[in-house]
C-alpha positions, 0 to 999 in steps of 0.5 A, a space after each residue: 511421501 509428499 512431494 516437495 514443492 518450492 514456494 516462492 513469492 517475487 522479492 518486489 512483493 515482500 513489501 506490497 503486497 506481502 509485507 510482514 504480517 500479510 497473509 499469502 496464498 501460494 499453491 492453494 496453500 495460506 502462509 504469513 509473512 513474519 516481521 524483519 526480525 524473523 528474517 536471516 542474519 545481514 549477511 544475506 540479506 542486501 542492502 538497500 541505499 536510499 539515505 532521504 529515505 532512511 532518513 525521513 523514515 528515522 532508521 539507519 538501514 534498509 534491507 531488502 529481502 534475501 533471494 537465491 536461485 536454488 530454495 533447496 540450498 540451506 545456505 542461501 536461505 529465504 524468508 521463512 513464512 509461517 503456516 497459517 491458519 494452522 486448522 486444515 480441513 479436507 476437502 474429501 473426509 472433511 476431518 479438520 487437523 490441527 497442522 503443526 512444524 513437525 507435520 511439515 513435509 515440504 509438500 502439500 499438506 495431506 489428510 492424516 484420516 486413515 484410508 484418506 489421502 484427500 489434499 487439505 485446505 485452509 479453514 476460512 475463518 480466523 481471529 482477529 483482535 479488535 485493538 492491538 493488530 493480533 491475529 490467531 486461529 479460531 478457538 475451534 474446539 473450544 468454540 464448539 464445546 462451550 454449547 455442549 453440556 458434557 464434558 468432551 474437549 476433543 480437538 483431533 475429531 472436527 469436521 467442518 462439513 455442510 449443515 443438514 437442511 436449507 439454511 443459506 450462508 453461514 449458517 450452512 455450514 457447521 463444525 462437528 465433533 466425531 467424539 460426542 456428536 455436538 454440532 454447531 453452526 458458523 451461524 452463531 459466528 459472530 463478535 458478539 457471541 465470542 465475546 459474551 462466551 469469554 473468547 479474548 485475544 491471546 496476544 500474540 501473532 502466528 510467528 510468536 511461541 508464547 502467549 502475551 496478556 492482551 486480553 482484547 475483543 476478538 472478531 472472527 473474520 473472513 481469511 481473505 478480508 482485506 481489514 486483516 492487513 493495513 501496510 504503512 509504506 512510504 516510498 521515495 524516488 532517487 532525486 539530485 540533491 536538493 541545495 537546501 538540506 545540508 548532506 554534509 552535516 547529515 553525514 557526519 551525524 550518521 557517521 558518528 560512533 554515538 549516532 545510533 546509542 542517541 537514537 535508541 536513548 531512553 532518558 533525557 539526560 543520557 540523550 542530552 549527553 550525548 548530543 552535547 559529544 556529538 556536537 563538540 566533535 562534529 560542529 553541528 550545533 547540539 540542537 541540530 544534532 537532537 532535531 536531526 535524532 528521531 525519537 525512541 520508538 520510531 518508526 513506530 511514531 512517524 507521522 507518514 502524512 507529513 513524511 511523504 508530504 516532505 519526501 515528494 516536496 523534494 521531489 517537485 523540487 527535482 522535477 522544477 529543476 530539470 524543467 530548468 534545464 538541470 543536468 540529470 543523474 544516474 538514475 534520474 534521466 529526463 527530458 522536459 518537453 512542453 504542449 505546443 499551442 499553435 495547433 489549433 485543436 483541443 491541445 491549445 487549450 490542454 496547454 493552457 492548463 499543463 504547462 510543462 511535462 518531463 518525460 523521465 527515461 530512468 528512475 530509481 523508486 525505494 519502497 519501505 514497510 514501516 508495519 502494518 494493522 488490522 481490523 481497523 486503520 486505527 488499530 495500533 501499529 505493529 513494527 514491521 522491524 520490532 528492535 532493542 536497544 543500542 541495536 541499529 533501526 531497520 527496515 524491509 525495503 525494496 527498489 525498483 528501476 524504471 520510468 515516468 511522465 511529470 505533468 506540471 499543472 499551471 499554478 493560475 489556471 488551477 487556483 482561478 477554478 478552485 475559487 468556485 463557490 461550487 468546487 469548494 462545496 464539494 471540496 467541503 463536502 469530502 473533507 467532512 467525510 474524510 474528518 468522519 471516516 477511520 481511513 481518514 488520518 492516512 489520507 493525503 489531507 483534502 482540498 479540491 486542488 488535490 481531487 482535481 489531480 488525483 481524478 486526472 491522475 485516475 483518468 490518465 493512467 487507465 488510458 496510459 495502460 492500453 497504449 504503453 504496454 504495460 497493465 495497469 496495476 503495474 502503473 503507479 501516481 504520485 500526487 504533489 500538491 504544494 502549499 504554496 501553489 504549485 500542482 503535478 503529477 508524476 505516473 511511472 512504473 517500475 521493474 526489479 531488473 536494474 536494466 529498468 523497464 522498455 519504454 512504453 510508459 515514457 513513449 506516450 509523455 511525447 506532446 503529440 501522444 499525451 495531447 491524443 491520450 489525455 482526450 481519450 481520457 477525458 471522453 471516456 470520462 464525459 460519461 460513466 456507464 453508470 451514469 447519471 446514478 455515478 455523475 450525481 451521487 453525494 457519497 460512493 466507497 469507504 465512509 462516502 470518501 469519493 463523490 462522482 467516481 466508481 469502477 466504471 470511471 475511475 477507480 484503478 488499481 490498488 497498487 496504483 493509487 496512493 490514496 487507495 481509490 478514495 478522495 476522488 470525483 469525476 465532476 471536478 473534471 468534466 463538469 456536471 449541472 452543478 460545477 463547472 470541470 476544470 477540463 470542461 474548455 478542453 471537452 467542449 473544443 472535442 466535440 465534433 472532433 477525433 483524434 487518432 493514437 498518432 495525435 493526427 487530426 480527423 473529422 467525426 461526425 
């Protein structure tokens, strides 16, 4: 019998990147994370407290996945992932096997062929619904025999092997049936062929046992394709209470016995009746009760862009309050400071562009996943937790504790710079690309100001990763581009440990160290290894949603960026032949000057 192996993922990864619907590779095996309705009961799940985030997402509770240090102990069950794809093939004899739960041993799947004990690995292709976000195995036996004139339908004697001859690419691979000898090249595996041969979506996810009635076209995709999973996640940082919010009324509504029923009610008359009763009991106006209740179908109906904007607006207010001396809270410890203007070097120029700094020694970040889509970003959203009427709505979430640096930009300086005709032209170009892109609705509304802040954030993150002691993938960004002309960015890192992180990032927020980091970031950005191609590019990346930005100069790990490494333009930072960069005067000031890692000046040749 195969030796049992413990296969685990970190609790912090159960929202991103391994949230519901995602494929996770563990020890060479492939699994899929089920939706929350397949999670263990709330008795073993851990509650995650964040009223602000739960209210914004229209749910009653946030729960973290159960964790255990003894996975073999059935009294503390963890998440049960689904093996996917279920079609496996042997690395030795190449026989294909349709794996089932009855064959599971807790160890690595082994070949079922007599006299062969080769290891089974997952097939490379899966079938994805082009509209409704379903996914399933390729119907290998049916696909293979669809071009065979005989009556063989065997699915237990298939082999996945190299084609004969000198074919290249997918044409160099084939599936062969040992019973009838028929073979078919993977070069035939195209979407139009699947549709022409009558293959359609079965309307289900791998963890569901019953077929649906979808019938939409399917497209074969490689198992590792990024298009198999687009997650909708939203996060919120714990901040002091925002005075403009009426928390007392919100608490009354959440605690009312009819609140859950109102949130789940479908009939308008029933909703009005419940709202009237809640209003009578709480003293809150019925209209306000209805406005606070999220319409049925949430979180599917949540406007991600608007929700993120609202949450970040509150956070920006909290940072401004910290600058003004508001006392910190237990999980929002802040120290405001500013760049000195008496340095006599490039730091003086930076001080006129970056008005304030807030060093956050401790923060708490809560991240929740609403659901996922497949194939295209505008496909149907599958809720992370399908819910039934009259049940409390909840979402998977994780919490992290850490540190960060907030930079507030001078509103006057940003507005004056953004009024340039060349700046507006580049912003208009990206706006047009965003409007034409399927990804556009998932991204922040484009403006020259946002592109400036976002690009500078990426440049600074890359530099801070060298001095802070944290990997680039562990540093995240939040961009604050407020409609009233306030601009800022927050770079932070978190850990699932309640003790938080070690202080390496916030240390880089000390004025002298920060100036040195910014100067080095600008020096690196002034010349990209791919210039002049990069700086002169009119469109890069997906749907042309980047201008002067590439892997060599601006792009960050996917876990760091809030906009999928899009909406970037380095020329707005350092300038080009067509446009004056926001930090252009600072770059002019540091020509011939060097700043060492301790922030001390030195002459340069």
